[in-house]
Kinemage of the C-alpha trace (Angstrom):
@kinemage 1
@onewidth
@group {chain A} dominant
@subgroup {mainchain}
@vectorlist {calphas} color= white
{ca unk a 1} P 0.000 0.000 0.000
{ca unk a 2} L 2.815 2.409 0.826
{ca unk a 3} L 4.437 1.718 -2.480
{ca unk a 4} L 1.215 2.457 -4.294
{ca unk a 5} L 0.743 5.741 -2.355
{ca unk a 6} L 4.287 6.824 -3.225
{ca unk a 7} L 3.659 6.025 -6.891
{ca unk a 8} L 0.502 8.136 -6.832
{ca unk a 9} L 2.262 11.073 -5.048
{ca unk a 10} L 5.199 11.203 -7.495
{ca unk a 11} L 3.274 12.894 -10.386
{ca unk a 12} L 1.812 15.463 -7.990
{ca unk a 13} L 5.297 16.275 -6.687
{ca unk a 14} L 6.672 16.672 -10.189
{ca unk a 15} L 3.812 19.026 -11.071
{ca unk a 16} L 4.482 21.080 -7.948
{ca unk a 17} L 8.213 21.300 -8.755
{ca unk a 18} L 7.452 22.344 -12.335
{ca unk a 19} L 5.006 24.991 -11.064
{ca unk a 20} L 7.605 26.362 -8.640
{ca unk a 21} L 10.260 26.359 -11.374
{ca unk a 22} L 7.938 28.221 -13.743
{ca unk a 23} L 7.138 30.824 -11.107
{ca unk a 24} L 10.816 31.206 -10.301
{ca unk a 25} L 11.706 31.737 -13.916
{ca unk a 26} L 8.899 34.278 -14.284
{ca unk a 27} L 10.059 36.107 -11.178
{ca unk a 28} L 13.652 36.072 -12.400
{ca unk a 29} L 12.597 37.375 -15.793
{ca unk a 30} L 10.515 40.084 -14.174
{ca unk a 31} L 13.392 40.979 -11.863
{ca unk a 32} L 15.774 41.146 -14.811
{ca unk a 33} L 13.349 43.393 -16.688
{ca unk a 34} L 12.974 45.638 -13.678
{ca unk a 35} L 16.741 45.739 -13.304
{ca unk a 36} L 17.171 46.737 -16.935
{ca unk a 37} L 14.519 49.430 -16.597
{ca unk a 38} L 16.137 50.652 -13.408
{ca unk a 39} L 19.565 50.773 -15.063
{ca unk a 40} L 18.116 52.549 -18.094
{ca unk a 41} L 16.393 55.082 -15.853
{ca unk a 42} L 19.475 55.524 -13.715
{ca unk a 43} L 21.780 55.920 -16.706
{ca unk a 44} L 20.134 59.285 -17.354
{ca unk a 45} L 21.837 60.508 -14.175
{ca unk a 46} L 25.232 59.186 -15.258
{ca unk a 47} L 25.548 59.765 -18.994
{ca unk a 48} L 23.796 61.192 -22.034
{ca unk a 49} L 23.897 59.255 -25.284
{ca unk a 50} L 22.369 59.939 -28.676
{ca unk a 51} L 22.761 58.479 -32.120
{ca unk a 52} L 20.814 61.386 -33.654
{ca unk a 53} L 23.952 63.338 -34.500
{ca unk a 54} L 25.861 64.284 -37.619
{ca unk a 55} L 29.072 65.886 -38.769
{ca unk a 56} L 28.820 69.244 -40.481
{ca unk a 57} L 30.821 72.283 -41.563
{ca unk a 58} L 30.237 75.598 -43.301
{ca unk a 59} L 29.386 75.733 -46.994
{ca unk a 60} L 30.981 78.789 -48.569
{ca unk a 61} L 28.985 79.911 -51.589
{ca unk a 62} L 31.412 81.503 -54.028
{ca unk a 63} L 29.531 84.158 -55.983
{ca unk a 64} L 31.272 86.204 -58.698
{ca unk a 65} L 31.305 89.963 -58.175
{ca unk a 66} L 31.080 90.662 -61.913
{ca unk a 67} L 29.001 89.066 -64.646
{ca unk a 68} L 30.283 87.510 -67.839
{ca unk a 69} L 30.996 84.254 -69.659
{ca unk a 70} L 33.329 81.801 -67.915
{ca unk a 71} L 36.611 81.588 -69.813
{ca unk a 72} L 38.425 78.923 -67.752
{ca unk a 73} L 37.602 76.554 -64.888
{ca unk a 74} L 40.795 75.908 -62.950
{ca unk a 75} L 39.621 73.344 -60.356
{ca unk a 76} L 37.862 70.004 -60.417
{ca unk a 77} L 35.079 68.540 -58.331
{ca unk a 78} L 36.091 67.404 -54.797
{ca unk a 79} L 39.492 69.070 -55.146
{ca unk a 80} L 41.248 70.396 -52.052
{ca unk a 81} L 41.983 74.118 -52.410
{ca unk a 82} L 43.722 76.646 -50.241
{ca unk a 83} L 42.639 80.202 -49.707
{ca unk a 84} L 43.638 82.244 -52.758
{ca unk a 85} L 43.578 79.308 -55.189
{ca unk a 86} L 42.221 80.336 -58.594
{ca unk a 87} L 38.814 78.734 -59.112
{ca unk a 88} L 37.685 80.128 -62.456
{ca unk a 89} L 38.138 83.116 -64.737
{ca unk a 90} L 35.507 85.317 -66.343
{ca unk a 91} L 36.262 86.731 -69.802
{ca unk a 92} L 38.306 89.858 -68.932
{ca unk a 93} L 38.260 91.597 -72.345
{ca unk a 94} L 35.163 93.797 -71.778
{ca unk a 95} L 36.576 94.853 -68.417
{ca unk a 96} L 39.964 95.726 -69.957
{ca unk a 97} L 38.173 97.941 -72.470
{ca unk a 98} L 36.234 99.586 -69.650
{ca unk a 99} L 39.510 100.278 -67.822
{ca unk a 100} L 41.038 101.895 -70.924
{ca unk a 101} L 37.937 104.014 -71.399
{ca unk a 102} L 37.980 105.090 -67.753
{ca unk a 103} L 41.668 106.010 -67.974
{ca unk a 104} L 40.989 108.081 -71.093
{ca unk a 105} L 38.169 109.922 -69.331
{ca unk a 106} L 40.452 110.621 -66.382
{ca unk a 107} L 43.204 111.966 -68.652
{ca unk a 108} L 40.658 114.131 -70.451
{ca unk a 109} L 39.438 115.566 -67.175
{ca unk a 110} L 42.989 116.199 -65.968
{ca unk a 111} L 43.870 117.961 -69.235
{ca unk a 112} L 41.279 120.638 -68.465
{ca unk a 113} L 43.093 121.798 -65.321
{ca unk a 114} L 45.979 123.643 -67.062
{ca unk a 115} L 43.411 125.416 -69.238
{ca unk a 116} L 41.461 126.462 -66.174
{ca unk a 117} L 44.592 127.642 -64.393
{ca unk a 118} L 45.687 129.736 -67.400
{ca unk a 119} L 42.231 131.266 -67.672
{ca unk a 120} L 42.220 132.095 -63.972
{ca unk a 121} L 45.599 133.799 -64.279
{ca unk a 122} L 44.379 135.845 -67.262
{ca unk a 123} L 41.176 136.859 -65.533
{ca unk a 124} L 43.070 137.696 -62.339
{ca unk a 125} L 45.372 139.979 -64.334
{ca unk a 126} L 42.376 141.660 -65.951
{ca unk a 127} L 40.724 142.054 -62.571
{ca unk a 128} L 43.874 143.636 -61.148
{ca unk a 129} L 44.106 145.975 -64.117
{ca unk a 130} L 40.443 146.922 -63.761
{ca unk a 131} L 41.036 147.466 -60.059
{ca unk a 132} L 43.913 149.829 -60.774
{ca unk a 133} L 41.796 151.769 -63.292
{ca unk a 134} L 38.894 151.901 -60.824
{ca unk a 135} L 41.198 153.161 -58.084
{ca unk a 136} L 42.542 155.886 -60.365
{ca unk a 137} L 39.022 156.857 -61.421
{ca unk a 138} L 37.928 157.043 -57.798
{ca unk a 139} L 40.844 159.369 -57.021
{ca unk a 140} L 39.994 161.565 -60.033
{ca unk a 141} L 36.385 161.724 -58.919
{ca unk a 142} L 37.385 162.730 -55.389
{ca unk a 143} L 39.602 165.572 -56.704
{ca unk a 144} L 36.960 166.713 -59.178
{ca unk a 145} L 34.355 166.914 -56.436
{ca unk a 146} L 36.685 169.065 -54.323
{ca unk a 147} L 37.430 171.325 -57.245
{ca unk a 148} L 33.750 171.570 -58.105
{ca unk a 149} L 33.086 173.126 -54.718
{ca unk a 150} L 35.579 175.880 -55.525
{ca unk a 151} L 34.085 176.286 -58.991
{ca unk a 152} L 37.245 175.245 -60.781
{ca unk a 153} L 35.626 172.218 -62.499
{ca unk a 154} L 32.509 172.531 -64.587
{ca unk a 155} L 29.473 170.316 -63.995
{ca unk a 156} L 30.021 168.674 -67.361
{ca unk a 157} L 33.584 167.686 -66.440
{ca unk a 158} L 32.410 166.316 -63.108
{ca unk a 159} L 29.730 164.244 -64.835
{ca unk a 160} L 32.333 162.867 -67.247
{ca unk a 161} L 34.561 161.936 -64.334
{ca unk a 162} L 31.640 160.205 -62.593
{ca unk a 163} L 30.813 158.302 -65.761
{ca unk a 164} L 34.415 157.177 -66.111
{ca unk a 165} L 34.423 156.015 -62.491
{ca unk a 166} L 31.163 154.073 -62.943
{ca unk a 167} L 32.528 152.337 -66.040
{ca unk a 168} L 35.779 151.364 -64.327
{ca unk a 169} L 33.906 150.130 -61.233
{ca unk a 170} L 31.578 148.067 -63.446
{ca unk a 171} L 34.555 146.584 -65.253
{ca unk a 172} L 36.125 145.718 -61.880
{ca unk a 173} L 32.958 143.962 -60.700
{ca unk a 174} L 32.658 142.161 -64.054
{ca unk a 175} L 36.282 141.026 -63.788
{ca unk a 176} L 35.774 139.756 -60.258
{ca unk a 177} L 32.631 137.864 -61.331
{ca unk a 178} L 34.435 136.335 -64.313
{ca unk a 179} L 37.332 135.320 -62.074
{ca unk a 180} L 34.963 133.777 -59.513
{ca unk a 181} L 33.186 131.886 -62.298
{ca unk a 182} L 36.509 130.548 -63.552
{ca unk a 183} L 37.448 129.425 -60.029
{ca unk a 184} L 34.093 127.641 -59.614
{ca unk a 185} L 34.540 126.053 -63.032
{ca unk a 186} L 37.955 124.781 -61.967
{ca unk a 187} L 36.425 123.285 -58.820
{ca unk a 188} L 33.838 121.575 -60.979
{ca unk a 189} L 36.555 120.163 -63.211
{ca unk a 190} L 38.492 118.943 -60.162
{ca unk a 191} L 35.342 117.135 -59.053
{ca unk a 192} L 35.094 115.646 -62.532
{ca unk a 193} L 38.679 114.422 -62.189
{ca unk a 194} L 37.839 112.801 -58.842
{ca unk a 195} L 34.774 111.167 -60.393
{ca unk a 196} L 36.818 109.935 -63.366
{ca unk a 197} L 39.481 108.579 -61.004
{ca unk a 198} L 36.823 106.748 -59.002
{ca unk a 199} L 35.364 105.316 -62.210
{ca unk a 200} L 38.834 104.176 -63.263
{ca unk a 201} L 39.474 102.530 -59.882
{ca unk a 202} L 36.083 100.801 -60.054
{ca unk a 203} L 36.830 99.565 -63.583
{ca unk a 204} L 40.222 98.243 -62.437
{ca unk a 205} L 38.578 96.564 -59.440
{ca unk a 206} L 35.989 94.904 -61.678
{ca unk a 207} L 38.788 93.701 -63.961
{ca unk a 208} L 40.596 92.184 -60.974
{ca unk a 209} L 37.400 90.352 -59.999
{ca unk a 210} L 37.351 88.405 -63.256
{ca unk a 211} L 39.739 85.992 -61.523
{ca unk a 212} L 37.704 84.312 -58.777
{ca unk a 213} L 39.733 82.706 -55.982
{ca unk a 214} L 38.886 80.498 -53.020
{ca unk a 215} L 38.036 82.564 -49.910
{ca unk a 216} L 38.895 79.715 -47.475
{ca unk a 217} L 40.681 76.383 -47.306
{ca unk a 218} L 38.422 73.448 -48.082
{ca unk a 219} L 37.045 71.010 -50.607
{ca unk a 220} L 35.237 72.015 -53.792
{ca unk a 221} L 31.907 70.236 -53.774
{ca unk a 222} L 29.294 69.479 -56.413
{ca unk a 223} L 31.088 71.451 -59.119
{ca unk a 224} L 28.923 71.880 -62.225
{ca unk a 225} L 30.488 75.055 -63.633
{ca unk a 226} L 31.841 74.712 -67.171
{ca unk a 227} L 33.621 76.930 -69.643
{ca unk a 228} L 31.127 79.061 -71.533
{ca unk a 229} L 28.613 79.243 -68.692
{ca unk a 230} L 27.346 82.720 -67.869
{ca unk a 231} L 28.406 83.809 -64.395
{ca unk a 232} L 26.057 86.283 -62.732
{ca unk a 233} L 26.830 88.613 -59.832
{ca unk a 234} L 23.970 87.347 -57.658
{ca unk a 235} L 24.246 83.619 -58.415
{ca unk a 236} L 26.585 81.268 -56.474
{ca unk a 237} L 28.468 79.005 -58.845
{ca unk a 238} L 30.997 77.143 -56.657
{ca unk a 239} L 30.572 75.618 -53.197
{ca unk a 240} L 33.454 74.962 -50.806
{ca unk a 241} L 33.203 72.859 -47.642
{ca unk a 242} L 35.246 74.896 -45.161
{ca unk a 243} L 38.163 72.960 -43.691
{ca unk a 244} L 38.342 74.793 -40.372
{ca unk a 245} L 34.680 74.774 -39.365
{ca unk a 246} L 34.047 71.082 -38.696
{ca unk a 247} L 31.651 70.415 -35.836
{ca unk a 248} L 29.195 67.818 -34.599
{ca unk a 249} L 25.529 68.629 -34.046
{ca unk a 250} L 23.862 66.213 -31.615
{ca unk a 251} L 20.102 66.338 -31.093
{ca unk a 252} L 19.496 65.553 -27.414
{ca unk a 253} L 16.192 65.025 -25.689
{ca unk a 254} L 15.066 67.822 -23.421
{ca unk a 255} L 15.510 65.441 -20.482
{ca unk a 256} L 19.328 65.560 -20.824
{ca unk a 257} L 19.791 69.288 -21.294
{ca unk a 258} L 19.977 70.094 -17.583
{ca unk a 259} L 23.176 68.031 -17.371
{ca unk a 260} L 24.880 69.464 -20.470
{ca unk a 261} L 26.911 72.626 -20.053
{ca unk a 262} L 29.247 74.414 -22.509
{ca unk a 263} L 32.839 73.341 -22.056
{ca unk a 264} L 31.982 69.809 -20.904
{ca unk a 265} L 33.919 66.956 -22.514
{ca unk a 266} L 32.103 64.559 -24.856
{ca unk a 267} L 33.092 61.504 -26.863
{ca unk a 268} L 32.122 61.165 -30.512
{ca unk a 269} L 31.929 58.129 -32.792
{ca unk a 270} L 32.090 59.054 -36.465
{ca unk a 271} L 30.747 56.595 -39.009
{ca unk a 272} L 33.108 58.113 -41.596
{ca unk a 273} L 36.112 57.340 -39.332
{ca unk a 274} L 34.950 54.393 -37.159
{ca unk a 275} L 36.546 52.276 -34.460
{ca unk a 276} L 37.691 55.214 -32.423
{ca unk a 277} L 36.148 57.693 -30.002
{ca unk a 278} L 37.117 61.291 -30.701
{ca unk a 279} L 37.316 63.767 -27.882
{ca unk a 280} L 35.057 66.788 -28.231
{ca unk a 281} L 33.853 69.715 -26.200
{ca unk a 282} L 30.346 71.118 -25.926
{ca unk a 283} L 30.449 74.505 -27.622
{ca unk a 284} L 26.880 75.492 -26.882
{ca unk a 285} L 23.234 74.500 -26.810
{ca unk a 286} L 20.664 75.950 -29.181
{ca unk a 287} L 18.248 78.155 -27.298
{ca unk a 288} L 15.490 77.769 -29.823
{ca unk a 289} L 14.069 75.294 -32.326
{ca unk a 290} L 11.300 75.797 -34.832
{ca unk a 291} L 8.040 73.992 -34.142
{ca unk a 292} L 7.254 74.011 -37.842
{ca unk a 293} L 9.508 73.237 -40.828
{ca unk a 294} L 10.355 75.905 -43.351
{ca unk a 295} L 12.297 78.450 -41.297
{ca unk a 296} L 15.583 76.582 -40.929
{ca unk a 297} L 17.676 79.513 -42.133
{ca unk a 298} L 17.160 81.276 -38.806
{ca unk a 299} L 16.074 78.597 -36.314
{ca unk a 300} L 16.831 74.863 -36.682
{ca unk a 301} L 13.961 72.429 -37.075
{ca unk a 302} L 14.274 68.943 -35.567
{ca unk a 303} L 11.504 66.581 -36.598
{ca unk a 304} L 9.725 65.101 -33.551
{ca unk a 305} L 8.413 62.076 -35.484
{ca unk a 306} L 10.102 58.971 -36.836
{ca unk a 307} L 8.003 56.464 -38.781
{ca unk a 308} L 4.787 57.962 -37.391
{ca unk a 309} L 6.055 57.709 -33.811
{ca unk a 310} L 5.931 60.864 -31.759
{ca unk a 311} L 9.256 61.514 -29.990
{ca unk a 312} L 10.261 63.755 -27.178
{ca unk a 313} L 11.327 67.172 -28.418
{ca unk a 314} L 15.057 67.335 -29.092
{ca unk a 315} L 17.400 70.328 -28.959
{ca unk a 316} L 20.607 70.652 -31.039
{ca unk a 317} L 23.837 70.629 -29.054
{ca unk a 318} L 26.928 71.810 -30.902
{ca unk a 319} L 30.268 70.124 -30.207
{ca unk a 320} L 33.764 71.018 -31.315
{ca unk a 321} L 36.140 68.156 -32.113
{ca unk a 322} L 39.378 68.461 -30.153
{ca unk a 323} L 41.280 65.723 -31.973
{ca unk a 324} L 39.510 65.339 -35.342
{ca unk a 325} L 40.662 62.830 -37.937
{ca unk a 326} L 42.347 63.970 -41.114
{ca unk a 327} L 40.312 66.061 -43.524
{ca unk a 328} L 40.053 63.149 -45.937
{ca unk a 329} L 37.946 61.274 -43.332
{ca unk a 330} L 35.539 64.143 -42.685
{ca unk a 331} L 32.345 64.263 -44.698
{ca unk a 332} L 29.629 66.824 -44.202
{ca unk a 333} L 26.373 65.135 -43.216
{ca unk a 334} L 27.978 61.873 -42.049
{ca unk a 335} L 26.311 60.145 -39.095
{ca unk a 336} L 27.783 60.377 -35.618
{ca unk a 337} L 27.077 59.141 -32.095
{ca unk a 338} L 27.771 61.196 -28.994
{ca unk a 339} L 28.338 60.113 -25.408
{ca unk a 340} L 28.657 62.515 -22.481
{ca unk a 341} L 29.540 61.447 -18.937
{ca unk a 342} L 28.301 63.786 -16.234
C-alpha cells in the first residue's frame, strides 16, 4: 500500500516542482526586466547618449562679383583648395576695355586743369588791371568833387569823371565775377577728375574680380560650372566645404539638457572614421528650435516624429572636435554618435 501511495504522489510532486520552477523563472525574468529598466532610468543621471547626430561644416557659396561668360575653370570637383587658389576666370576683355575708357576719361578731365589755371591767371590779371583803373578813377572823382566846390571844375567835367568812375567800377565787378566763375569752373573740373578717377578705380577693381579665388581652405563640392557658362553677380556658382569649421551637431532630448553645459567633454563616434572615439567639447546649446519646418535659415527644425512615432522634443547641441581625424575622413552630413559622462 505504501508503495502504491508513493507512486501516486510522485506525479503530484513533479507538477508542484514544475510549477515552482515556472514561477521562479517568471520572477527572475521580471526581476531582470525591472533591473534593466532601473539601469536605463538611472543611466540618465550618469551619462547622455544619442545616435541622432551628424558631422557638419560651413558651406561657402562663391559668388562672382562681376558678370560675364566663364573663360576657364581651374579646379575640379572634390578638389582640395587653399585660400587664394584660382577657381575660375571670367572673360576679362570687356573689363579691360572699360579700364582703358575710364583712364581716357580721367586723362581728359585732368587735361582741363591747365586750361582752367591759365584762364584764372588771365582773368586775375584783368581784374587787377580793372582794379587799378577803378582806383585811379575814384581818385579823379574825389579831386573833381573838391574842385567843383571851388568852382574850378565845370558840372560837365564832373559828370564825365563820374561816368568814367562808374565804367571802371563796373569793369572791376565784371572782372571779379568772371574770375569767380573761372574758379568755380575749376572746382567743378576737379570734381570731374575725382569722379573719373573713381570710375577708373572701379573699372580696375571689376577687372581684378574676373579671376575668382577660393576665400577659405576646403574642398570644392558638387562642381557643375563649365567653360562658356554665364556667371552672374547674384548667383553662387561654386561651393566649398570649409576645412576649419568642422563640428558635430547632436540632437538631445530635453531630459538631458539640464546636465549638459558648454565646455563639458564629450566623446564622438564618427561613421566616416569608425573604431575610435574622438574627444570633443560642448560649444553650446541651441536656445530655440522651430516647431514648424520651413524656417531653418534662422532657427533649426528637428523633426519630432520617426516612422509615425511621436518623440520627445530634441534640442541641437553643438560640439567642437578636439582631436579630429584627417580632412580626408571628414564628410559633411555623415552620421555620428555622442556620449557625455556627467
